[in-house]
C-alpha positions as CSV (number, residue, x, y, z in Angstrom):
1,M,-108.9,159.4,57.6
2,S,-111.5,158.7,54.8
3,D,-115.2,158.4,55.6
4,T,-115.0,154.7,54.5
5,E,-112.2,154.0,56.9
6,R,-113.9,155.8,59.8
7,K,-117.1,154.0,59.3
8,R,-115.3,150.6,59.2
9,I,-113.5,151.4,62.5
10,L,-116.8,152.5,64.1
11,T,-118.5,149.3,63.0
12,E,-115.7,147.1,64.2
13,L,-115.6,148.8,67.6
14,A,-119.3,148.5,68.1
15,T,-119.4,144.8,66.9
16,K,-116.5,144.0,69.3
17,H,-118.7,145.1,72.2
18,G,-121.6,143.1,71.1
19,V,-124.1,145.9,70.6
20,L,-124.5,146.0,66.8
21,K,-126.4,143.2,65.1
22,A,-124.9,142.0,61.8
23,R,-127.5,143.9,59.8
24,E,-126.6,147.3,61.5
25,R,-124.0,149.7,60.2
26,I,-123.2,153.3,61.0
27,P,-124.7,155.1,59.2
28,V,-127.6,152.7,58.8
29,A,-128.8,154.5,55.7
30,K,-127.0,156.6,53.2
31,V,-127.2,160.2,54.3
32,T,-128.8,162.3,51.5
33,P,-126.6,165.1,50.1
34,L,-127.4,168.8,50.3
35,T,-129.0,169.7,47.0
36,V,-130.5,173.2,47.6
37,Q,-130.7,175.9,44.9
38,L,-129.0,179.2,45.6
39,I,-131.3,181.8,43.9
40,S,-129.6,185.0,45.3
41,N,-126.1,185.8,46.4
42,D,-125.7,189.6,47.0
43,R,-124.1,192.2,49.2
44,V,-127.0,194.1,50.8
45,L,-127.2,197.1,53.2
46,F,-127.9,195.8,56.7
47,D,-130.0,198.7,57.8
48,Y,-133.0,198.8,60.2
49,N,-135.4,197.8,57.4
50,K,-133.3,194.7,56.5
51,A,-133.0,193.8,60.1
52,Q,-136.8,194.1,60.6
53,E,-137.3,192.0,57.5
54,Y,-135.3,189.1,59.0
55,I,-136.9,189.5,62.4
56,D,-140.4,189.2,60.8
57,L,-139.5,186.0,58.8
58,P,-141.1,182.8,60.3
59,F,-138.9,180.4,62.2
60,F,-137.9,177.0,61.1
61,K,-139.2,174.7,63.8
62,A,-135.8,173.8,65.3
63,E,-134.5,177.3,65.3
64,R,-133.1,178.5,68.6
65,Y,-134.8,181.3,70.4
66,V,-133.2,184.7,70.4
67,R,-130.5,184.9,73.1
68,P,-130.6,188.3,74.8
69,D,-127.1,187.9,76.2
70,H,-125.8,187.0,72.8
71,V,-127.6,190.0,71.2
72,R,-126.1,192.3,73.8
73,D,-122.7,190.9,73.2
74,L,-123.0,191.5,69.4
75,A,-124.4,195.0,70.0
76,E,-121.5,195.9,72.3
77,H,-119.0,194.9,69.7
78,M,-120.8,197.0,67.1
79,K,-120.7,200.0,69.4
80,R,-117.0,199.6,70.1
81,G,-116.2,199.1,66.4
82,T,-114.8,195.6,67.0
83,F,-117.6,193.8,65.2
84,N,-116.5,192.1,62.0
85,W,-119.3,192.8,59.5
86,N,-117.6,190.6,56.9
87,N,-118.5,187.5,59.0
88,V,-122.3,188.3,58.8
89,M,-124.3,186.0,56.6
90,L,-128.0,186.7,56.3
91,V,-129.6,183.5,55.0
92,S,-133.2,182.6,54.2
93,A,-134.9,179.8,52.2
94,W,-138.1,179.5,50.2
95,F,-140.0,176.3,50.9
96,K,-143.6,175.7,49.7
97,G,-144.2,179.4,49.1
98,V,-142.9,180.5,52.5
99,R,-139.6,182.2,53.2
100,Y,-137.9,181.0,56.4
101,K,-135.1,182.6,58.2
102,I,-132.1,180.4,58.4
103,N,-129.3,182.6,59.8
104,G,-129.0,186.2,61.1
105,Q,-131.8,186.7,63.7
106,N,-129.5,187.6,66.7
107,T,-127.5,190.0,64.5
108,S,-130.7,191.6,63.3
109,W,-131.8,192.3,66.9
110,A,-128.4,193.6,67.7
111,I,-128.7,196.2,64.9
112,F,-131.6,197.8,66.9
113,E,-129.8,197.4,70.2
114,A,-126.5,199.0,69.0
115,K,-128.0,201.9,67.0
116,V,-124.9,202.2,64.8
117,D,-124.2,203.1,61.2
118,T,-125.2,200.3,58.9
119,E,-122.9,198.2,56.8
120,S,-123.1,196.0,53.7
121,V,-123.2,192.3,54.4
122,N,-123.6,189.0,52.5
123,E,-127.1,187.6,51.9
124,H,-127.9,184.2,50.5
125,I,-131.4,183.2,49.6
126,Y,-132.1,179.6,48.7
127,K,-135.0,177.5,47.3
128,V,-135.5,174.0,48.7
129,E,-137.7,171.2,47.6
130,D,-138.4,169.3,50.8
131,E,-138.2,169.5,54.6
132,D,-135.1,167.3,54.8
133,Q,-133.2,169.7,52.7
134,I,-134.2,172.7,54.8
135,R,-133.0,170.9,57.8
136,K,-129.6,170.1,56.2
137,L,-129.3,173.7,55.0
138,Y,-130.1,175.1,58.5
139,A,-127.5,172.8,60.0
140,T,-124.7,174.3,57.9
141,Y,-124.8,177.8,59.4
142,D,-123.3,179.0,62.7
143,S,-123.2,182.8,62.9
144,H,-121.0,183.3,65.9
145,L,-123.0,180.8,68.0
146,P,-121.8,177.3,67.1
147,R,-124.4,174.7,66.9
148,T,-123.9,171.9,69.5
149,Q,-124.3,168.2,68.7
150,S,-127.6,168.1,70.6
151,H,-128.9,171.1,68.6
152,L,-127.9,169.5,65.3
153,N,-129.8,166.3,66.5
154,Q,-132.9,168.5,67.0
155,I,-132.5,169.9,63.5
156,Y,-132.2,166.5,61.8
157,L,-135.0,164.8,63.8
158,V,-137.6,167.5,64.1
159,N,-140.8,166.6,62.1
160,T,-139.6,163.1,61.4
161,P,-141.8,160.1,62.3
162,A,-139.3,159.1,65.0
163,A,-139.7,162.5,66.8
164,E,-143.4,163.2,66.0
165,G,-145.1,164.8,68.9
166,L,-141.9,165.1,71.0
167,N,-140.9,168.6,72.1
168,L,-137.5,169.9,71.2
169,N,-136.1,169.6,74.7
170,V,-137.0,165.9,74.9
171,I,-135.4,165.3,71.4
172,K,-132.3,167.1,72.6
173,S,-132.1,165.2,75.9
174,I,-132.6,161.6,74.6
175,S,-131.0,161.6,71.1
176,S,-127.4,161.5,72.2
177,A,-128.2,158.7,74.6
178,V,-128.8,156.4,71.5
179,K,-125.1,156.6,70.8
180,F,-124.3,155.6,74.3
181,W,-126.8,152.8,74.1
182,R,-125.5,151.3,70.8
183,I,-121.8,152.1,71.0
184,P,-120.0,151.6,74.4
185,D,-116.7,152.9,73.2
186,R,-116.4,156.6,74.0
187,E,-114.0,157.4,71.1
188,A,-116.4,155.7,68.7
189,Q,-119.3,157.7,70.1
190,R,-117.5,161.0,69.5
191,A,-116.8,160.0,65.9
192,V,-120.5,159.6,65.0
193,K,-121.8,162.7,63.3
194,A,-125.3,164.1,63.9
195,D,-126.7,163.2,60.5
196,E,-125.4,159.6,61.0
197,L,-126.9,159.3,64.4
198,C,-130.2,160.6,63.2
199,A,-130.2,158.2,60.3
200,L,-129.6,155.4,62.8
201,I,-132.6,156.6,64.9
202,S,-134.9,157.2,61.9
203,N,-134.2,154.0,60.1
204,N,-133.8,151.5,63.0
205,Y,-135.3,152.9,66.2
206,P,-138.2,155.3,65.4
207,T,-140.7,153.4,67.5
208,I,-138.6,152.9,70.6
209,F,-137.5,156.6,70.2
210,Q,-141.1,157.6,70.5
211,V,-141.8,155.3,73.5
212,V,-138.7,156.5,75.4
213,G,-139.3,160.1,74.4
214,N,-142.8,160.1,75.8
215,Y,-141.8,158.2,79.0
216,Y,-138.9,160.6,79.5
217,H,-141.2,163.6,79.1
218,D,-143.6,162.4,81.8
219,H,-140.8,161.5,84.3
220,K,-138.0,164.0,83.5
221,S,-138.6,165.8,86.9
222,A,-137.6,162.7,88.8
223,K,-134.2,163.1,90.6
224,I,-132.7,160.0,89.0
225,M,-133.5,161.1,85.4
226,G,-131.5,163.2,83.1
227,S,-128.1,161.7,82.7
228,Q,-127.0,160.2,79.4
229,P,-126.3,156.7,80.8
230,V,-129.7,156.4,82.6
231,T,-131.5,157.6,79.4
232,A,-129.5,155.0,77.4
233,T,-130.8,152.3,79.8
234,L,-134.3,153.4,79.1
235,F,-133.7,152.4,75.5
236,E,-132.2,149.1,76.5
237,T,-135.0,148.1,78.9
238,F,-137.9,149.4,77.0
239,S,-136.6,147.5,74.0
240,V,-137.0,144.3,76.0
241,S,-140.5,145.0,77.4
242,V,-142.5,148.2,77.5
243,E,-144.8,146.9,80.1
244,K,-142.1,145.6,82.4
245,A,-139.9,148.6,81.9
246,T,-142.7,150.9,82.8
247,L,-143.2,149.0,86.1
248,F,-139.5,149.0,86.8
249,W,-138.9,152.7,86.1
250,D,-142.1,153.9,87.8
251,S,-140.8,152.4,91.1
252,V,-137.2,153.7,90.6
253,C,-138.5,157.2,89.9
254,D,-141.1,157.4,92.6
255,G,-139.3,155.4,95.3
256,V,-142.3,153.2,96.1
257,S,-143.4,149.6,95.7
258,F,-140.3,148.1,97.2
259,D,-140.7,144.9,99.2
260,C,-137.4,145.3,101.1
261,P,-134.1,147.1,101.1
262,N,-132.6,144.3,99.0
263,D,-135.1,145.0,96.2
264,P,-133.0,145.7,93.0
265,R,-135.1,148.8,92.3
266,Y,-134.5,150.2,95.8
267,R,-130.7,149.5,95.5
268,L,-130.6,151.1,92.1
269,R,-132.5,154.2,93.3
270,E,-130.2,154.6,96.3
271,F,-127.1,154.2,94.0
272,L,-128.3,156.8,91.5
273,L,-129.1,159.3,94.2
274,E,-125.7,159.0,95.9
275,V,-123.4,159.1,92.8
276,A,-122.1,161.8,90.5
277,I,-121.0,161.0,87.0
278,N,-117.5,162.0,85.8
279,T,-117.2,165.1,87.9
280,T,-115.2,166.6,90.7
281,G,-115.9,168.9,93.6
282,L,-119.0,167.2,94.9
283,K,-117.6,165.9,98.2
284,A,-121.0,164.5,99.3
285,K,-121.2,162.2,96.3
286,K,-119.3,159.2,95.0
287,V,-117.9,159.9,91.5
288,V,-118.4,157.1,89.0
289,S,-118.1,156.8,85.2
290,A,-121.1,157.0,82.9
291,E,-120.4,153.4,81.8
292,A,-120.4,152.2,85.4
293,V,-123.9,153.8,85.8
294,Y,-125.2,152.0,82.7
295,R,-123.8,148.7,83.8
296,V,-125.3,149.0,87.3
297,V,-128.8,149.9,85.9
298,I,-128.9,146.9,83.6
299,Y,-127.5,144.6,86.4
300,C,-130.3,145.7,88.7
301,W,-132.9,145.3,85.9
302,N,-131.8,141.8,85.2
303,K,-131.8,140.9,88.9
304,W,-135.4,142.3,89.2
305,R,-136.5,140.4,86.1
306,D,-135.1,137.2,87.6
307,G,-136.9,137.8,90.9
308,E,-133.6,138.0,92.8
309,K,-132.6,140.3,95.6
310,I,-129.3,142.2,95.9
311,S,-127.5,142.2,99.3
312,Q,-124.5,144.1,98.0
313,L,-124.5,146.2,94.8
314,R,-121.6,145.7,92.5
315,I,-120.5,147.2,89.2
316,P,-120.2,144.4,86.5
317,Q,-116.9,144.1,84.8
318,H,-118.5,144.1,81.4
319,R,-121.6,145.7,79.9
320,P,-124.5,143.3,80.5
321,K,-127.4,142.9,78.0
322,A,-130.9,143.4,79.4
323,H,-133.2,140.3,79.3
Protein backbone atom coordinates (compact mmCIF):
# COMPACT_ATOMS: atom_id res chain seq x y z
CA MET A 1 0.00 0.00 0.00
CA SER A 2 1.39 3.42 -0.94
CA ASP A 3 1.87 6.18 1.64
CA THR A 4 -0.80 8.26 -0.12
CA GLU A 5 -3.34 5.45 0.07
CA ARG A 6 -2.50 4.70 3.71
CA LYS A 7 -2.91 8.34 4.71
CA ARG A 8 -6.23 8.54 2.85
CA ILE A 9 -7.55 5.49 4.73
CA LEU A 10 -6.37 6.90 8.09
CA THR A 11 -8.10 10.20 7.46
CA GLU A 12 -11.34 8.51 6.36
CA LEU A 13 -11.39 6.29 9.43
CA ALA A 14 -10.74 9.17 11.80
CA THR A 15 -13.30 11.44 10.13
CA LYS A 16 -15.88 8.64 10.24
CA HIS A 17 -15.60 8.58 14.02
CA GLY A 18 -15.95 12.34 14.27
CA VAL A 19 -12.64 13.13 15.91
CA LEU A 20 -10.75 14.88 13.12
CA LYS A 21 -11.80 18.35 12.12
CA ALA A 22 -11.87 19.11 8.42
CA ARG A 23 -8.57 21.01 8.62
CA GLU A 24 -6.72 18.07 10.22
CA ARG A 25 -4.89 15.38 8.34
CA ILE A 26 -2.36 12.71 9.28
CA PRO A 27 0.39 13.73 9.07
CA VAL A 28 -0.66 17.32 9.76
CA ALA A 29 2.57 18.68 8.36
CA LYS A 30 4.90 17.18 5.80
CA VAL A 31 7.60 15.18 7.57
CA THR A 32 11.00 16.59 6.66
CA PRO A 33 13.35 14.10 4.97
CA LEU A 34 16.64 12.85 6.38
CA THR A 35 19.39 15.00 4.81
CA VAL A 36 22.51 14.24 6.85
CA GLN A 37 26.02 14.17 5.39
CA LEU A 38 28.07 10.97 5.74
CA ILE A 39 31.66 12.17 6.19
CA SER A 40 33.30 8.83 7.09
CA ASN A 41 32.44 5.22 6.24
CA ASP A 42 35.24 2.88 7.32
CA ARG A 43 36.09 -0.51 8.79
CA VAL A 44 37.83 0.15 12.12
CA LEU A 45 39.42 -2.03 14.79
CA PHE A 46 36.96 -2.26 17.67
CA ASP A 47 39.57 -2.47 20.43
CA TYR A 48 39.54 -1.11 23.97
CA ASN A 49 40.62 2.33 22.78
CA LYS A 50 37.78 2.55 20.25
CA ALA A 51 35.28 1.28 22.83
CA GLN A 52 36.48 3.88 25.34
CA GLU A 53 36.21 6.55 22.66
CA TYR A 54 32.51 5.77 22.17
CA ILE A 55 31.79 5.48 25.87
CA ASP A 56 33.27 8.95 26.40
CA LEU A 57 31.24 10.61 23.64
CA PRO A 58 28.34 12.75 24.96
CA PHE A 59 24.79 11.45 24.84
CA PHE A 60 22.08 12.75 22.60
CA LYS A 61 19.34 13.83 25.01
CA ALA A 62 16.88 11.02 24.17
CA GLU A 63 19.51 8.27 24.27
CA ARG A 64 18.60 5.23 26.35
CA TYR A 65 20.78 4.54 29.36
CA VAL A 66 23.21 1.64 29.25
CA ARG A 67 21.35 -1.61 29.91
CA PRO A 68 23.56 -3.84 32.13
CA ASP A 69 21.53 -6.95 31.27
CA HIS A 70 21.90 -6.22 27.55
CA VAL A 71 25.65 -5.57 27.97
CA ARG A 72 26.05 -8.91 29.78
CA ASP A 73 24.10 -10.70 27.06
CA LEU A 74 26.29 -9.19 24.32
CA ALA A 75 29.46 -10.02 26.29
CA GLU A 76 28.34 -13.62 26.77
CA HIS A 77 27.87 -14.04 23.02
CA MET A 78 31.33 -12.54 22.45
CA LYS A 79 32.91 -15.02 24.88
CA ARG A 80 31.12 -17.99 23.30
CA GLY A 81 32.07 -16.92 19.81
CA THR A 82 28.43 -16.57 18.74
CA PHE A 83 28.49 -12.78 18.41
CA ASN A 84 28.10 -11.54 14.83
CA TRP A 85 30.62 -8.70 14.53
CA ASN A 86 29.37 -7.87 11.02
CA ASN A 87 26.16 -6.57 12.60
CA VAL A 88 28.01 -3.96 14.65
CA MET A 89 27.66 -0.41 13.44
CA LEU A 90 29.42 2.34 15.39
CA VAL A 91 27.72 5.63 14.61
CA SER A 92 28.38 9.19 15.71
CA ALA A 93 27.45 12.62 14.41
CA TRP A 94 28.97 16.08 14.51
CA PHE A 95 26.55 18.87 15.41
CA LYS A 96 27.64 22.42 16.26
CA GLY A 97 31.22 21.32 16.93
CA VAL A 98 30.23 18.45 19.25
CA ARG A 99 30.44 14.78 18.30
CA TYR A 100 27.51 12.78 19.69
CA LYS A 101 27.27 9.00 19.99
CA ILE A 102 24.33 7.66 18.01
CA ASN A 103 24.85 3.90 18.12
CA GLY A 104 27.21 1.41 19.75
CA GLN A 105 27.33 2.28 23.45
CA ASN A 106 26.13 -1.10 24.81
CA THR A 107 28.52 -2.98 22.51
CA SER A 108 31.36 -0.72 23.65
CA TRP A 109 30.72 -1.63 27.29
CA ALA A 110 30.46 -5.31 26.33
CA ILE A 111 34.02 -5.17 24.90
CA PHE A 112 35.35 -4.48 28.39
CA GLU A 113 33.04 -7.07 29.96
CA ALA A 114 33.98 -9.86 27.54
CA LYS A 115 37.75 -9.27 27.38
CA VAL A 116 37.96 -10.99 23.97
CA ASP A 117 40.12 -10.52 20.90
CA THR A 118 39.08 -7.43 18.98
CA GLU A 119 37.49 -7.43 15.54
CA SER A 120 37.00 -4.94 12.72
CA VAL A 121 33.55 -3.34 12.48
CA ASN A 122 31.75 -0.70 10.43
CA GLU A 123 31.89 2.91 11.57
CA HIS A 124 29.80 5.77 10.21
CA ILE A 125 30.43 9.38 11.13
CA TYR A 126 27.92 12.02 10.03
CA LYS A 127 27.61 15.76 9.99
CA VAL A 128 24.19 17.27 10.69
CA GLU A 129 22.99 20.84 10.37
CA ASP A 130 20.12 20.99 12.89
CA GLU A 131 18.66 19.16 15.86
CA ASP A 132 15.72 17.82 13.88
CA GLN A 133 18.16 15.95 11.64
CA ILE A 134 20.11 14.44 14.55
CA ARG A 135 16.80 13.16 15.96
CA LYS A 136 15.91 11.58 12.63
CA LEU A 137 19.37 10.04 12.29
CA TYR A 138 19.25 8.61 15.78
CA ALA A 139 15.84 7.04 15.11
CA THR A 140 17.22 5.00 12.19
CA TYR A 141 19.60 2.83 14.23
CA ASP A 142 18.69 -0.21 16.36
CA SER A 143 21.83 -2.21 17.21
CA HIS A 144 20.26 -5.43 18.60
CA LEU A 145 17.89 -3.49 20.83
CA PRO A 146 14.94 -2.41 18.65
CA ARG A 147 13.52 1.01 19.36
CA THR A 148 9.94 0.90 20.56
CA GLN A 149 7.26 3.27 19.32
CA SER A 150 7.34 5.12 22.64
CA HIS A 151 11.12 5.54 22.45
CA LEU A 152 10.85 6.91 18.90
CA ASN A 153 8.24 9.35 20.20
CA GLN A 154 10.80 10.54 22.74
CA ILE A 155 13.40 11.02 20.04
CA TYR A 156 11.12 13.06 17.76
CA LEU A 157 9.65 15.23 20.53
CA VAL A 158 12.62 15.93 22.79
CA ASN A 159 13.72 19.60 22.75
CA THR A 160 10.65 20.63 20.72
CA PRO A 161 8.32 23.39 22.02
CA ALA A 162 5.60 20.81 22.65
CA ALA A 163 7.81 18.82 25.04
CA GLU A 164 9.83 21.68 26.52
CA GLY A 165 10.45 21.09 30.22
CA LEU A 166 8.88 17.63 30.24
CA ASN A 167 11.05 14.73 31.33
CA LEU A 168 11.54 11.76 29.02
CA ASN A 169 9.33 9.41 31.02
CA VAL A 170 6.39 11.80 30.77
CA ILE A 171 6.90 12.23 27.02
CA LYS A 172 6.98 8.45 26.67
CA SER A 173 3.86 7.98 28.79
CA ILE A 174 1.58 10.55 27.20
CA SER A 175 2.59 10.79 23.53
CA SER A 176 0.96 7.55 22.37
CA ALA A 177 -2.26 8.59 24.15
CA VAL A 178 -2.65 11.36 21.56
CA LYS A 179 -3.26 8.67 18.94
CA PHE A 180 -5.89 7.05 21.12
CA TRP A 181 -7.51 10.45 21.70
CA ARG A 182 -7.67 11.52 18.07
CA ILE A 183 -8.23 8.16 16.33
CA PRO A 184 -10.64 5.68 17.94
CA ASP A 185 -10.00 2.93 15.38
CA ARG A 186 -7.27 0.60 16.70
CA GLU A 187 -6.04 -0.49 13.28
CA ALA A 188 -5.74 3.13 12.21
CA GLN A 189 -3.82 3.89 15.42
CA ARG A 190 -1.29 1.16 14.67
CA ALA A 191 -0.73 2.54 11.17
CA VAL A 192 0.38 5.96 12.41
CA LYS A 193 4.18 6.18 12.44
CA ALA A 194 6.15 7.93 15.16
CA ASP A 195 7.21 10.86 12.98
CA GLU A 196 3.61 11.37 11.81
CA LEU A 197 2.31 11.32 15.38
CA CYS A 198 4.93 13.81 16.53
CA ALA A 199 4.13 16.09 13.57
CA LEU A 200 0.51 16.00 14.72
CA ILE A 201 1.49 16.90 18.30
CA SER A 202 4.00 19.60 17.35
CA ASN A 203 1.81 21.34 14.80
CA ASN A 204 -1.68 21.01 16.30
CA TYR A 205 -1.38 20.30 20.01
CA PRO A 206 1.85 21.74 21.48
CA THR A 207 0.06 23.73 24.20
CA ILE A 208 -2.31 20.99 25.38
CA PHE A 209 0.61 18.52 25.28
CA GLN A 210 2.45 20.81 27.71
CA VAL A 211 -0.59 21.20 29.97
CA VAL A 212 -1.36 17.47 30.11
CA GLY A 213 2.33 16.62 30.47
CA ASN A 214 2.76 18.81 33.52
CA TYR A 215 -0.48 17.59 35.12
CA TYR A 216 0.47 13.98 34.45
CA HIS A 217 3.90 14.53 36.00
CA ASP A 218 2.36 15.87 39.20
CA HIS A 219 -0.26 13.11 39.50
CA LYS A 220 1.33 10.04 37.92
CA SER A 221 1.54 8.30 41.29
CA ALA A 222 -2.26 8.24 41.63
CA LYS A 223 -3.65 4.72 41.33
CA ILE A 224 -6.06 5.61 38.55
CA MET A 225 -3.35 7.18 36.34
CA GLY A 226 -1.07 5.55 33.82
CA SER A 227 -3.28 3.73 31.32
CA GLN A 228 -3.44 4.97 27.74
CA PRO A 229 -7.23 5.56 27.64
CA VAL A 230 -7.19 7.55 30.90
CA THR A 231 -4.31 9.67 29.61
CA ALA A 232 -6.22 10.19 26.36
CA THR A 233 -9.18 11.54 28.34
CA LEU A 234 -6.85 14.04 30.01
CA PHE A 235 -6.28 15.51 26.55
CA GLU A 236 -10.01 15.53 25.81
CA THR A 237 -11.08 17.15 29.09
CA PHE A 238 -8.22 19.64 29.40
CA SER A 239 -8.95 20.71 25.81
CA VAL A 240 -12.42 21.76 26.99
CA SER A 241 -11.40 23.61 30.16
CA VAL A 242 -8.12 23.54 32.03
CA GLU A 243 -9.74 24.94 35.17
CA LYS A 244 -12.65 22.50 35.23
CA ALA A 245 -10.48 19.55 34.24
CA THR A 246 -8.09 20.30 37.10
CA LEU A 247 -10.98 20.28 39.60
CA PHE A 248 -12.40 17.10 38.12
CA TRP A 249 -9.17 15.11 38.01
CA ASP A 250 -7.88 16.32 41.39
CA SER A 251 -10.97 14.77 42.99
CA VAL A 252 -10.80 11.56 40.97
CA CYS A 253 -7.10 11.12 41.79
CA ASP A 254 -7.35 11.99 45.49
CA GLY A 255 -10.74 10.42 46.25
CA VAL A 256 -12.02 13.51 48.07
CA SER A 257 -14.56 16.30 47.55
CA PHE A 258 -17.44 13.95 46.77
CA ASP A 259 -20.93 15.02 47.85
CA CYS A 260 -22.45 11.52 47.69
CA PRO A 261 -21.84 8.04 46.21
CA ASN A 262 -23.74 9.09 43.10
CA ASP A 263 -21.22 11.84 42.33
CA PRO A 264 -19.89 11.09 38.81
CA ARG A 265 -16.32 11.57 40.05
CA TYR A 266 -16.83 9.00 42.80
CA ARG A 267 -18.43 6.54 40.37
CA LEU A 268 -15.56 7.03 37.96
CA ARG A 269 -12.87 6.53 40.61
CA GLU A 270 -14.51 3.31 41.81
CA PHE A 271 -14.81 2.07 38.23
CA LEU A 272 -11.14 2.76 37.42
CA LEU A 273 -9.96 1.05 40.60
CA GLU A 274 -11.97 -2.12 39.99
CA VAL A 275 -11.26 -2.77 36.31
CA ALA A 276 -8.31 -4.11 34.34
CA ILE A 277 -7.78 -3.17 30.70
CA ASN A 278 -7.52 -5.87 28.03
CA THR A 279 -5.84 -8.43 30.26
CA THR A 280 -6.44 -11.85 31.75
CA GLY A 281 -5.46 -13.60 34.95
CA LEU A 282 -6.65 -10.88 37.34
CA LYS A 283 -9.57 -12.67 38.98
CA ALA A 284 -10.27 -9.82 41.37
CA LYS A 285 -10.78 -7.33 38.56
CA LYS A 286 -13.35 -6.84 35.84
CA VAL A 287 -11.70 -6.86 32.41
CA VAL A 288 -12.81 -4.14 30.00
CA SER A 289 -11.49 -2.72 26.76
CA ALA A 290 -9.44 0.45 26.56
CA GLU A 291 -12.16 2.07 24.48
CA ALA A 292 -14.75 1.25 27.17
CA VAL A 293 -12.61 3.03 29.77
CA TYR A 294 -12.33 6.11 27.55
CA ARG A 295 -16.10 6.24 27.01
CA VAL A 296 -16.89 5.84 30.71
CA VAL A 297 -14.49 8.65 31.68
CA ILE A 298 -16.02 11.11 29.23
CA TYR A 299 -19.54 9.99 30.19
CA CYS A 300 -18.77 10.78 33.85
CA TRP A 301 -17.11 14.07 32.92
CA ASN A 302 -20.17 15.19 30.96
CA LYS A 303 -22.52 14.19 33.80
CA TRP A 304 -20.38 16.13 36.29
CA ARG A 305 -20.27 19.16 34.01
CA ASP A 306 -24.08 19.05 33.71
CA GLY A 307 -24.49 18.83 37.47
CA GLU A 308 -26.14 15.40 37.26
CA LYS A 309 -25.74 12.34 39.47
CA ILE A 310 -25.15 8.74 38.36
CA SER A 311 -27.18 6.04 40.06
CA GLN A 312 -25.87 3.29 37.81
CA LEU A 313 -22.73 3.55 35.71
CA ARG A 314 -23.01 2.45 32.10
CA ILE A 315 -20.67 2.21 29.13
CA PRO A 316 -21.90 4.41 26.23
CA GLN A 317 -22.45 2.62 22.94
CA HIS A 318 -20.49 5.27 21.07
CA ARG A 319 -17.53 7.45 21.97
CA PRO A 320 -18.94 10.67 23.50
CA LYS A 321 -17.38 14.10 23.04
CA ALA A 322 -16.54 16.08 26.16
CA HIS A 323 -18.38 19.35 26.68
